[in-house]
C-alpha positions in Angstrom: -25.2 -13.7 27.8 -27.4 -10.6 27.7 -25.8 -9.4 24.4 -26.2 -12.9 22.9 -29.8 -13.1 24.0 -30.5 -9.7 22.4 -28.9 -10.7 19.1 -30.8 -14.0 19.1 -34.1 -12.2 19.8 -33.4 -9.6 17.1 -32.7 -12.4 14.6 -36.0 -14.1 15.4 -37.8 -10.9 14.8 -36.1 -10.5 11.4 -37.3 -14.0 10.5 -40.8 -13.2 11.6 -40.9 -10.1 9.4 -38.7 -11.5 6.7 -40.7 -10.4 3.7 -40.8 -6.8 4.8 -37.1 -7.0 5.8 -36.0 -8.5 2.5 -37.7 -5.8 0.6 -36.1 -3.1 2.7 -32.6 -4.7 2.3 -32.6 -4.8 -1.5 -30.9 -1.4 -1.6 -28.2 -2.4 0.9 -27.6 -5.7 -0.8 -27.1 -4.1 -4.2 -25.0 -1.3 -2.8 -22.5 -3.7 -1.1 -22.5 -6.0 -4.1 -21.8 -3.2 -6.5 -19.1 -1.6 -4.3 -17.1 -4.9 -3.8 -17.6 -6.1 -7.4 -16.6 -2.8 -9.0 -13.6 -2.6 -6.7 -12.5 -6.1 -7.8 -13.1 -5.4 -11.5 -11.4 -2.0 -11.1 -8.4 -3.6 -9.6 -8.2 -6.0 -12.6 -8.6 -3.0 -14.9 -5.8 -1.2 -13.1 -3.6 -4.3 -13.3 -4.3 -4.6 -17.0 -3.3 -1.0 -17.5 -0.2 -1.6 -15.4 0.9 -4.6 -17.4 0.3 -2.8 -20.7 2.4 0.1 -19.4 5.1 -2.3 -18.2 5.4 -3.9 -21.6 5.8 -0.6 -23.4 7.7 1.5 -20.9 8.9 -0.8 -18.2 8.0 -1.5 -14.6 7.9 1.1 -11.9 10.5 2.6 -11.6 12.4 2.3 -14.9 15.1 4.8 -15.6 16.4 5.4 -19.1 20.2 6.2 -19.4 21.4 7.7 -22.7 24.9 8.5 -23.9 25.5 10.9 -26.8 28.7 11.9 -28.6 29.6 15.5 -29.3 27.6 15.5 -32.5 24.5 14.2 -30.7 24.6 10.7 -32.1 24.6 7.5 -30.1 26.2 4.4 -31.6 26.4 0.8 -30.5 30.1 0.3 -29.6 32.1 -1.4 -26.9 33.1 1.8 -25.2 29.6 3.2 -24.9 28.3 -0.2 -23.5 31.2 -0.3 -21.0 30.5 3.2 -19.8 26.8 2.4 -19.1 27.6 -0.9 -17.5 30.2 0.6 -15.2 27.9 3.3 -13.9 25.1 0.8 -13.2 27.4 -1.8 -11.6 28.9 0.9 -9.3 25.4 1.2 -7.6 24.8 -2.6 -7.5 21.6 -2.3 -9.6 20.6 -6.0 -10.3 18.0 -5.3 -13.0 19.4 -3.5 -16.1 19.4 -3.9 -19.8 21.1 -2.2 -22.7 18.4 -1.0 -25.1 18.2 0.8 -28.4 16.7 0.7 -31.8 17.8 0.1 -35.4 16.5 -0.8 -38.8 17.9 -3.7 -40.7 16.9 -5.7 -43.8 15.8 -9.4 -43.5 15.5 -11.7 -46.5 12.1 -13.4 -46.1 10.7 -15.9 -48.6 8.4 -13.3 -49.9 11.2 -10.8 -50.4 13.4 -8.5 -48.4 11.7 -6.7 -45.5 12.9 -3.8 -43.4 12.8 -4.9 -39.8 12.2 -2.6 -36.8 14.8 -3.9 -34.4 15.0 -3.4 -30.6 18.3 -3.9 -28.9 17.9 -5.7 -25.6 19.6 -7.9 -23.1 18.0 -11.0 -21.4 16.7 -9.2 -18.3 14.7 -6.8 -20.5 12.1 -9.6 -20.8 11.3 -9.5 -17.1 11.6 -5.8 -16.9 9.0 -5.3 -19.6 6.8 -8.4 -19.0 7.5 -9.8 -22.4 5.1 -12.7 -23.2 6.6 -15.4 -25.4 4.0 -17.2 -27.5 6.3 -19.8 -28.9 9.9 -20.8 -28.2 11.7 -18.8 -25.6 13.2 -15.4 -24.6 16.9 -14.7 -24.5 19.2 -16.2 -21.9 22.8 -15.3 -20.9 24.0 -18.3 -23.0 22.8 -16.6 -26.2 25.5 -14.0 -25.9 28.1 -16.6 -26.7 26.4 -18.0 -29.8 28.4 -18.1 -33.1 25.4 -16.5 -35.0 22.8 -13.9 -34.1 19.7 -15.0 -32.2 16.4 -13.2 -32.8 13.1 -13.1 -31.0 10.4 -11.9 -33.5 6.8 -10.9 -33.6 4.0 -13.0 -35.1 4.2 -11.1 -38.5 7.9 -11.9 -38.8 7.3 -15.6 -37.9 4.4 -15.8 -40.4 6.7 -14.4 -43.1 9.1 -17.3 -42.4 6.3 -19.8 -42.8 5.7 -20.3 -39.1 7.8 -21.3 -36.1 8.7 -24.8 -35.0 10.6 -25.0 -31.6 12.0 -28.3 -32.6 13.6 -26.9 -35.7 13.9 -23.1 -35.3 13.9 -21.2 -38.6 16.8 -19.2 -39.8 16.8 -15.9 -41.8 19.5 -14.0 -43.7 20.0 -10.5 -42.2 21.9 -7.5 -43.5 22.7 -6.1 -47.0 26.3 -6.0 -48.2 27.6 -8.3 -45.4 24.7 -10.7 -44.7 24.6 -13.1 -41.8 22.3 -15.9 -41.0 20.4 -15.6 -37.8 18.3 -18.0 -35.9 14.8 -17.3 -34.6 14.5 -18.6 -31.0 11.1 -17.2 -30.0 7.9 -15.4 -31.0 6.2 -12.8 -28.9 3.0 -10.7 -29.1 2.7 -8.3 -32.0 3.7 -4.8 -31.2 4.2 -3.1 -34.6 1.2 -3.4 -36.8 2.9 -1.5 -39.7 5.7 -3.9 -40.3 7.8 -6.8 -38.9 9.7 -6.4 -35.7 12.5 -8.3 -33.9 14.5 -8.1 -30.7 18.3 -8.6 -30.9 21.2 -8.7 -28.5 23.6 -5.7 -28.4 26.6 -8.0 -28.9 25.1 -9.3 -32.1 24.5 -5.8 -33.4 28.1 -4.9 -32.6 29.5 -8.0 -34.4 27.1 -8.9 -37.2 23.9 -6.9 -37.7 24.5 -3.7 -39.7 21.9 -1.0 -39.4 20.3 0.4 -42.5 21.9 3.9 -42.5 19.1 5.2 -44.7 17.0 5.3 -41.5 19.7 6.4 -39.2 22.4 4.6 -37.2 21.6 2.3 -34.3 20.7 4.1 -31.1 21.9 2.8 -27.7 21.0 3.4 -24.1 20.3 1.5 -20.9 17.3 0.9 -18.8 17.4 0.1 -15.1 14.6 -1.1 -12.9 14.9 0.3 -9.4 12.7 0.6 -6.3 10.2 3.4 -6.8 11.2 5.1 -3.5 14.8 5.4 -4.7 14.1 6.5 -8.3 14.4 10.3 -7.8 17.7 10.1 -5.9 19.2 7.6 -8.2 18.2 9.7 -11.2 20.2 12.6 -10.0 23.3 10.6 -9.0 23.3 8.6 -12.3 23.0 11.8 -14.3 26.1 13.3 -12.6 28.2 10.2 -12.9 27.2 9.4 -16.4 28.0 13.0 -17.5 31.4 12.8 -15.9 32.2 9.6 -17.6 31.5 11.0 -21.1 34.1 13.7 -21.7 33.1 15.9 -24.7 29.7 14.2 -24.9 26.4 14.4 -23.2 24.3 12.1 -21.1 20.7 12.0 -20.0 18.9 10.1 -17.3 15.1 10.3 -17.0 12.2 8.2 -15.8 10.8 6.1 -18.5 7.8 4.3 -17.0 4.3 5.7 -16.2 4.1 4.6 -12.6 3.2 8.0 -11.2 0.4 8.6 -13.6 -1.1 5.1 -13.1 -0.9 5.7 -9.3 -3.1 8.8 -9.7 -5.6 6.8 -11.8 -5.7 4.0 -9.2 -6.4 6.5 -6.4 -9.1 8.3 -8.3 -10.7 4.9 -9.2 -10.6 3.6 -5.6 -12.1 6.7 -4.0 -14.7 7.1 -6.8 -15.9 3.5 -6.2 -16.1 4.1 -2.5 -18.0 7.3 -2.9 -20.6 5.7 -5.2 -20.9 2.7 -2.8 -21.4 4.9 0.2 -24.0 7.0 -1.5 -25.9 3.8 -2.5 -25.6 2.4 1.0 -27.1 5.6 2.4 -30.1 5.3 0.1 -30.5 1.7 1.2 -30.2 2.7 4.8 -33.1 5.2 4.4 -35.3 2.3 3.2 -34.3 0.2 6.3 -35.0 3.3 8.5 -38.5 3.7 7.0 -39.3 0.0 7.5 -38.0 0.1 11.0 -40.2 3.1 12.0 -43.3 1.3 10.6 -42.4 -1.9 12.4 -42.0 -0.2 15.7 -45.3 1.6 15.4 -47.0 -1.7 14.7 -45.2 -3.4 17.6 -45.8 -0.6 20.1 -48.3 -2.7 22.1 -45.9 -5.7 22.2 -43.2 -3.3 23.5 -45.5 -2.0 26.2 -46.3 -5.5 27.4 -42.6 -6.4 27.6 -41.9 -3.3 29.5 -44.7 -4.1 32.0 -43.1 -7.5 32.6 -39.8 -6.0 33.5 -37.9 -5.5 30.3 -35.4 -2.7 30.8 -35.0 0.3 28.5 -31.6 -0.9 27.5 -33.0 -4.4 26.6 -35.7 -2.9 24.4 -33.3 -0.4 22.8 -30.7 -3.1 21.8 -33.4 -5.5 20.7 -34.8 -3.0 18.2 -31.4 -1.8 17.2 -30.0 -5.3 16.6 -32.9 -6.2 14.4 -31.7 -3.6 11.9 -28.0 -4.5 12.4 -28.6 -8.2 11.9 -30.6 -7.7 8.8 -28.1 -5.4 7.1 -25.1 -7.5 8.2 -26.8 -10.6 6.6 -27.5 -8.6 3.4 -23.8 -7.4 3.3 -22.5 -10.9 3.9 -24.7 -12.4 1.1 -23.6 -9.6 -1.3 -19.9 -10.2 -0.6 -20.3 -14.0 -1.1 -22.1 -13.4 -4.4 -19.4 -11.0 -5.5 -16.6 -13.4 -4.6 -18.4 -16.2 -6.5 -18.7 -14.1 -9.7 -15.3 -12.5 -9.7 -13.5 -15.8 -9.0 -15.2 -17.5 -12.0 -14.8 -14.7 -14.5 -13.7 -16.1 -17.9 -11.0 -13.5 -18.5 -10.0 -14.9 -21.9 -13.5 -14.2 -23.2 -14.0 -10.8 -21.5 -10.7 -9.1 -22.2 -10.3 -7.4 -25.6 -8.4 -9.3 -28.3 -4.7 -8.9 -28.0 -4.8 -7.9 -24.3 -3.9 -10.4 -21.6 -3.5 -10.4 -17.8 -0.4 -12.2 -16.5 -0.7 -11.5 -12.8 -4.4 -11.7 -12.0 -4.9 -9.7 -8.8 -6.5 -11.6 -5.9 -10.0 -10.7 -4.7 -9.8 -7.4 -2.7 -10.8 -8.8 0.7 -10.3 -5.3 2.2 -13.1 -4.1 -0.1 -15.2 -7.0 1.0 -14.6 -6.2 4.7 -15.3 -2.5 4.0 -18.6 -3.4 2.4 -19.6 -5.7 5.2 -18.7 -3.2 7.9 -20.4 -0.4 6.0 -23.6 -2.4 5.7 -23.5 -3.2 9.4 -22.9 0.5 10.3 -25.7 1.6 8.0 -27.9 -0.9 9.9 -26.9 0.6 13.2 -27.6 4.1 12.1 -30.9 3.1 10.5 -32.0 1.3 13.6 -31.1 4.0 16.0 -34.2 6.2 15.5 -36.7 3.3 15.8 -34.8 2.1 18.9 -35.1 5.5 20.6 -38.8 5.7 19.7 -39.4 2.3 21.2 -37.6 3.3 24.5 -39.5 6.5 24.8 -42.9 4.8 24.5 -44.7 5.0 27.9 -45.8 1.6 29.2 -49.5 2.6 29.9 -49.9 4.4 26.6 -48.3 1.5 24.7 -50.7 -1.0 26.3 -53.7 1.2 25.4 -52.4 1.7 21.9 
C-alpha cells in the first residue's frame, strides 16, 4: 500500500506540473519513438533483403551440387540426374531441386527469340520464393505431361500477346526438331535484357534442345537444409558425390547469402540500439534538469511534510517516482504511436517498384518493451539526484527557505 500511495502521489505531482513535465519529456518521447519505429522499419528492410536474396540465391541454407564430366562439361542426362538424386535421397533431404541453365529458341509472333532458360523442379519455387503473377507454378503432375510446360517472365508473356489462365497460350520451341510447349504461369521479370523461362529437367531431356552456339545445358542440384547442418552436410555431400562420379569431378558449395545477411542484421540492430540509447540519455538530462529545478521550488513543501512525520524513504520515493512515472508514460505513448504507424504503413506505395514483401514481419514487441523499459530506467536515473537532494534537505532550513 505504501508503494501504491507513493506512485499515486507521484502521478498527482506530474499532473500538477504537467506543462513543465511535458516539455522535459519531449526528448524521451522522440527517442523511444525513433528507436522502436526504426527497429520495426529496419526489420522490414532486412526481410526485404532476405526475400530478394532468397529469390536469386535460395533460402538459408542452400547448397549447390554440381557434377562435371572428365572434360569439365555438365550435361542434362538421366545418369547425372540419378547420381544427384541418389546422394540427396541417402540423407533424407526433403527440399531439393535439379537446377541448371540453357539457351533455346522460341518462335514468338514477332519473330524467333533466344530464351534464357532455367532448369528447375517443382520445389524450386518454394526454395526461391517464386511469386507467380498469373497462372501457377509447376507441380509434380507436370512431369507426366505429353508436351513441355513453361513458366515465363512478363516479357515472354507479352511477346505471346498476354496470358489467359482459361486458355493458356502455346509456343513452338527449338530449331531443327521443334516442339510446342504450353505456358502455365507468369512470374516476376528477372532478366531485363531478354525473355526468360523456367522448364522442367525431364522436358529438357526429352524435347527441348539447347542452342549449342551458347554452350550446352548445365545441370546441378540445389538442396535447402537447416543452417546449423549446412557446413557438415557440405563436407559429406562433397565426399559422396565425388565418389559417385568416377573419372569426373563434383563440387558442393553454399549458394545463399545467409551469413552475409546475418552480419547486416546484427550491425543494423546494434546500430539502432546505440542511437536510441544516446538519444534517451540526452532526453534523461532534460528530465534531470527539470527535476532539480522542481525540487528547489518545492523545498518548503518538502520541509513541511517532513515536519509532519514524512520519512526520508517516503520523500525519496515520492520524488523518484515522479520522474519514473513521467518517463514511463512518455515511453508508453511513443510505443503506441509507433505501433499505430507501422501497422498501417501502405507497403505497396512505399516499396520501390518491382520489389515486394511476401512475409511481412510482425511488429518487434521486444523492441517496444526495450524502449519502454529504457525510458523507465532513464526516468529512475534522472530522478535519483533530485530525490537525494530532497532527502538531504534539513527540516528547519527547508521551512525557512
